[in-house]
C-alpha positions as CSV (number, residue, x, y, z in Angstrom):
1,M,15.5,92.9,-53.7
2,H,12.9,94.6,-55.8
3,A,13.1,98.4,-55.8
4,N,10.0,100.2,-57.0
5,Q,8.9,103.7,-57.5
6,Q,8.1,105.8,-54.4
7,T,5.2,108.2,-54.1
8,A,6.4,111.8,-54.1
9,G,5.8,113.7,-50.9
10,K,4.9,110.6,-48.9
11,Q,6.7,109.1,-45.9
12,T,8.6,105.9,-45.8
13,A,7.9,102.9,-43.4
14,L,10.0,99.9,-42.5
15,V,8.5,96.4,-42.0
16,V,10.6,93.5,-40.6
17,E,9.4,90.0,-40.9
18,G,10.0,87.5,-38.1
19,G,11.5,84.0,-38.2
20,G,13.5,83.2,-35.1
21,M,17.2,82.8,-35.8
22,R,16.6,83.9,-39.4
23,A,16.7,87.3,-37.9
24,A,20.5,87.1,-38.5
25,F,19.8,88.3,-42.0
26,S,17.5,91.2,-41.1
27,S,20.0,92.2,-38.4
28,G,22.6,92.5,-41.1
29,V,20.4,94.7,-43.2
30,T,19.6,97.1,-40.3
31,D,23.3,97.2,-39.3
32,A,24.2,98.3,-42.8
33,F,21.6,101.0,-42.3
34,L,23.2,102.0,-39.0
35,Q,26.7,102.1,-40.6
36,A,25.4,104.6,-43.1
37,D,23.3,106.6,-40.6
38,F,20.3,105.7,-42.7
39,N,16.9,106.1,-41.0
40,P,14.3,107.8,-43.1
41,F,11.4,105.9,-41.5
42,S,8.5,107.6,-39.8
43,L,6.8,104.3,-39.0
44,L,8.6,101.0,-38.1
45,V,6.6,97.7,-37.8
46,G,8.2,94.5,-36.4
47,V,6.8,91.0,-36.2
48,S,8.3,88.5,-33.7
49,S,12.1,88.6,-33.9
50,G,11.7,91.4,-36.4
51,A,10.6,93.6,-33.5
52,S,13.8,92.9,-31.7
53,T,15.7,93.7,-34.8
54,I,14.0,97.1,-35.0
55,A,14.6,97.8,-31.3
56,S,18.4,97.4,-31.6
57,Y,18.3,99.5,-34.8
58,L,16.5,102.4,-33.2
59,A,18.8,102.1,-30.2
60,G,21.8,102.4,-32.5
61,Q,23.3,99.2,-31.1
62,E,25.1,97.8,-34.2
63,G,26.0,94.2,-33.8
64,R,23.8,93.6,-30.7
65,N,21.3,91.3,-32.4
66,L,24.1,89.1,-33.9
67,D,25.8,88.9,-30.6
68,I,22.6,87.7,-29.0
69,L,21.9,85.1,-31.7
70,L,25.5,83.7,-31.5
71,D,25.6,83.7,-27.7
72,Q,22.5,83.7,-25.5
73,S,20.1,82.3,-28.1
74,C,22.5,79.3,-28.6
75,R,22.7,78.4,-25.0
76,P,21.0,75.2,-23.9
77,E,18.8,77.1,-21.5
78,F,17.0,78.8,-24.3
79,I,16.0,76.0,-26.7
80,S,15.5,72.6,-25.1
81,W,13.7,69.7,-26.8
82,S,13.9,67.6,-23.6
83,R,12.0,70.3,-21.7
84,F,9.4,70.5,-24.5
85,I,8.9,66.7,-24.4
86,R,8.3,66.9,-20.7
87,G,5.6,69.4,-21.2
88,G,7.5,72.7,-20.9
89,D,8.2,75.4,-23.5
90,L,10.6,74.6,-26.4
91,M,12.0,78.2,-26.0
92,D,12.4,79.8,-22.6
93,I,11.6,83.4,-23.6
94,D,11.6,84.6,-19.9
95,W,15.1,83.3,-19.4
96,L,16.3,84.8,-22.6
97,W,15.0,88.3,-21.9
98,Q,16.4,88.2,-18.4
99,V,19.9,87.1,-19.3
100,V,20.0,89.4,-22.3
101,Q,19.0,92.4,-20.2
102,Q,21.8,91.5,-17.8
103,E,24.5,90.8,-20.3
104,N,23.6,92.8,-23.5
105,P,20.8,95.2,-22.5
106,L,18.7,97.1,-25.0
107,D,19.3,100.9,-24.7
108,C,15.7,101.7,-24.2
109,E,16.4,105.4,-23.4
110,R,18.2,105.9,-26.7
111,M,15.5,104.0,-28.6
112,F,12.6,106.0,-27.3
113,A,14.6,109.3,-27.7
114,R,14.3,108.7,-31.5
115,Q,10.6,109.5,-31.1
116,R,9.5,107.2,-34.0
117,D,6.2,105.4,-34.4
118,F,7.4,101.9,-33.6
119,R,4.7,99.2,-33.7
120,V,5.0,95.5,-32.5
121,V,2.5,93.1,-34.1
122,L,0.8,90.8,-31.6
123,S,-1.8,88.1,-32.0
124,N,-4.7,88.3,-29.6
125,A,-4.8,84.8,-28.0
126,L,-8.6,84.9,-27.8
127,S,-9.9,86.7,-30.9
128,G,-7.0,85.8,-33.2
129,E,-7.0,89.4,-34.5
130,P,-3.7,91.3,-35.0
131,E,-2.9,94.2,-32.7
132,Y,-0.2,96.7,-33.6
133,A,1.0,97.7,-30.2
134,A,2.8,101.1,-30.0
135,A,6.1,100.8,-28.2
136,Q,5.8,102.4,-24.8
137,P,8.4,102.7,-22.0
138,D,6.3,101.1,-19.3
139,S,5.3,98.0,-21.2
140,F,7.8,97.6,-24.1
141,L,9.8,94.6,-22.8
142,E,6.6,92.7,-22.1
143,V,5.3,93.5,-25.6
144,L,8.6,92.4,-27.1
145,R,8.4,89.1,-25.1
146,A,4.9,88.5,-26.3
147,S,5.9,89.2,-29.9
148,S,8.3,86.3,-29.8
149,S,6.0,83.8,-28.0
150,I,5.4,81.4,-30.9
151,P,2.3,79.2,-30.3
152,F,3.0,75.5,-29.8
153,M,6.6,76.2,-29.0
154,I,5.4,78.5,-26.2
155,R,2.4,76.9,-24.4
156,K,0.9,80.0,-22.7
157,P,0.2,83.5,-24.0
158,V,1.7,86.6,-22.4
159,A,-0.6,88.7,-20.3
160,I,-0.4,92.5,-21.1
161,G,-2.9,95.0,-19.8
162,G,-5.7,92.5,-19.2
163,G,-5.2,90.8,-22.6
164,F,-3.4,87.7,-23.6
165,Y,-1.1,87.6,-26.6
166,F,1.1,85.4,-28.8
167,D,3.6,86.1,-31.6
168,G,2.1,88.4,-34.2
169,G,3.1,86.1,-37.0
170,V,-0.1,84.1,-36.5
171,A,-2.4,87.0,-37.2
172,D,-0.3,89.2,-39.6
173,A,3.1,87.9,-40.4
174,L,3.7,90.4,-43.2
175,P,1.9,93.6,-42.1
176,V,2.5,95.5,-45.3
177,Q,-1.2,96.2,-46.1
178,W,-1.8,97.7,-42.6
179,T,1.4,99.7,-42.9
180,L,0.5,101.2,-46.3
181,S,-2.9,102.1,-45.0
182,Q,-1.5,104.4,-42.3
183,P,-1.8,108.1,-43.0
184,G,1.1,109.6,-44.9
185,I,2.8,106.4,-45.8
186,G,3.7,106.1,-49.5
187,C,6.6,103.7,-49.5
188,V,7.4,100.6,-47.5
189,I,10.7,98.8,-47.2
190,V,10.1,95.2,-46.2
191,I,12.9,93.2,-44.8
192,R,12.0,89.5,-45.4
193,T,13.7,86.5,-43.8
194,R,12.5,84.3,-46.6
195,A,13.7,84.1,-50.2
196,H,11.7,85.9,-52.8
197,N,10.2,82.7,-54.3
198,Y,9.2,81.2,-50.9
199,V,5.7,80.0,-50.6
200,K,4.5,79.1,-47.1
201,K,3.3,75.5,-46.5
202,G,1.2,74.0,-43.7
203,S,2.7,73.7,-40.2
204,L,2.3,70.5,-38.2
205,G,2.5,72.6,-35.0
206,D,-0.3,74.9,-36.1
207,S,-2.5,72.0,-37.0
208,L,-2.0,70.1,-33.7
209,L,-2.5,73.2,-31.6
210,A,-5.7,74.3,-33.6
211,R,-7.2,70.8,-33.0
212,R,-6.6,71.1,-29.2
213,L,-8.1,74.6,-28.9
214,P,-11.8,75.2,-28.4
215,V,-13.5,76.9,-31.4
216,S,-12.2,80.4,-31.3
217,G,-10.9,83.2,-33.3
218,F,-7.4,82.2,-32.5
219,A,-7.9,78.6,-33.6
220,Q,-9.3,80.0,-36.9
221,A,-6.3,82.3,-37.3
222,L,-3.9,79.3,-36.9
223,R,-5.8,77.5,-39.6
224,Q,-5.7,80.5,-41.9
225,R,-2.2,81.8,-41.3
226,V,-0.7,79.9,-44.3
227,K,-3.4,81.2,-46.7
228,H,-3.1,84.7,-45.3
229,Y,0.6,84.8,-45.7
230,N,0.6,83.6,-49.3
231,T,-2.3,85.9,-50.1
232,T,-0.4,88.8,-48.7
233,L,2.6,88.0,-50.9
234,T,0.4,87.9,-54.0
235,W,-1.1,91.2,-53.0
236,M,2.3,92.8,-52.5
237,R,3.4,91.8,-56.0
238,Q,0.4,93.1,-57.9
239,P,1.5,95.9,-60.2
240,E,-0.7,98.5,-58.6
241,N,0.8,97.7,-55.1
242,C,4.5,96.7,-55.7
243,R,5.4,100.2,-57.0
244,Y,5.0,101.3,-53.3
245,I,7.0,98.4,-51.9
246,I,10.7,97.7,-51.7
247,E,11.3,94.1,-50.8
248,I,14.7,92.9,-49.4
249,N,15.1,89.1,-49.5
250,P,17.9,86.7,-48.4
251,P,19.5,84.6,-51.1
252,D,17.9,81.2,-51.9
253,D,21.3,79.3,-51.7
254,G,20.6,76.7,-49.0
255,K,23.2,78.3,-46.7
256,M,21.0,80.6,-44.7
257,A,20.1,80.1,-41.0
258,G,16.7,78.5,-40.2
259,R,14.3,79.3,-37.5
260,L,16.0,77.2,-34.8
261,C,19.5,77.3,-36.2
262,R,22.4,77.3,-33.7
263,D,25.2,76.9,-36.2
264,A,27.5,79.9,-35.8
265,G,28.7,79.6,-39.4
266,R,25.2,79.8,-40.9
267,L,24.3,82.7,-38.6
268,R,27.3,84.7,-39.6
269,Y,26.8,83.9,-43.2
270,S,23.1,85.1,-43.0
271,Y,24.3,88.3,-41.2
272,A,26.9,89.0,-43.9
273,A,24.2,88.4,-46.6
274,G,22.0,91.0,-44.8
275,L,24.9,93.5,-44.7
276,E,25.3,93.0,-48.5
277,C,21.6,93.5,-49.2
278,G,21.4,96.5,-47.0
279,R,24.3,98.2,-48.7
280,A,22.8,97.4,-52.1
281,L,19.7,99.2,-51.2
282,L,21.7,102.2,-50.0
283,Q,23.5,102.4,-53.3
284,Q,20.1,102.7,-55.1
285,W,18.5,105.1,-52.6
286,P,16.5,107.2,-53.3
287,V,14.7,104.9,-55.6
288,N,13.1,106.6,-58.7
C-alpha cells in the first residue's frame, strides 16, 4: 500500500480492480472497511469482479463475497473446461447469478439506499470503448453480469439497452484516470488484485479472439489492453499523480488466489490478507 497526500476539500473515490477469484483479496479489504463503518466515498468504480465487491460493500453484506467465492463459484456448474472445449462458455455467468440470487442474494434495496454514485465499467463489444454505467435498480443485475463476461471465456456479449457489452477490463481495467477526472474528486483509493510490482503480459486468449474478430474497435481494444494497463500503472506512479492515489496491493508471496482458483485455502488466505491491508489503511486514515 502506498498512502499519499490528499487534496484538501476534495472528495474521495474508490476504484476496485477485477480479476475473477482474486476478488477474495479485495473482498477482505472492503470487509475491513465494513467492520469499521468506513465509507467516505462519493464515487465508487468497479471493474469485473470488483463491481460485485463494491455491491456487497454498499449493501453492508460483510462476508457475502467470500461465501460466494468459496461456495457457488467453486461448483462444477460455474467453471467447466469440458463445456468450453465443446464450444460453450468456460464460465456460466447466467447460472452463477441465478443461484447466487437464490441462495445468497444481494440486498439491492439497502445498496441503493446508500445513494452513492456507483459506476460499473463495461467494454462496448462493437467500439471497444469503455462505458462507466451508473448503477440503476432496473438494470443493475444485467450490468453486473456484463461486467464479469470475460471475452474468450464468455463467447457472446451481454445485451443491455440496445448495446452489447463485455467485461470492462478490456477497455479500462484500472479506471483511475477517469475517476480522478470526475468533478470534485481529489483522492482515489485503488484496491488492486495484483502485487505492486506486477507488469501485465500478453494473453493467448486475447490474441486468439482478436484474430477471429473482424476489424473493429473491440478487436483493437483487445490488442491494446496490455499496453493500456501498463501505461496506466506508469501514469499512476508519476510524482504529479501518485500524491492523489492510495494504492492497496496484495502481497507478492506466491500464496494468493489466481483468476480461476478453486482452492479454499488460497481463497481464505487472500481474504485474510485483504482484511490486514484494509485495517492497515484505516490505521493511517486520514492520510496527510
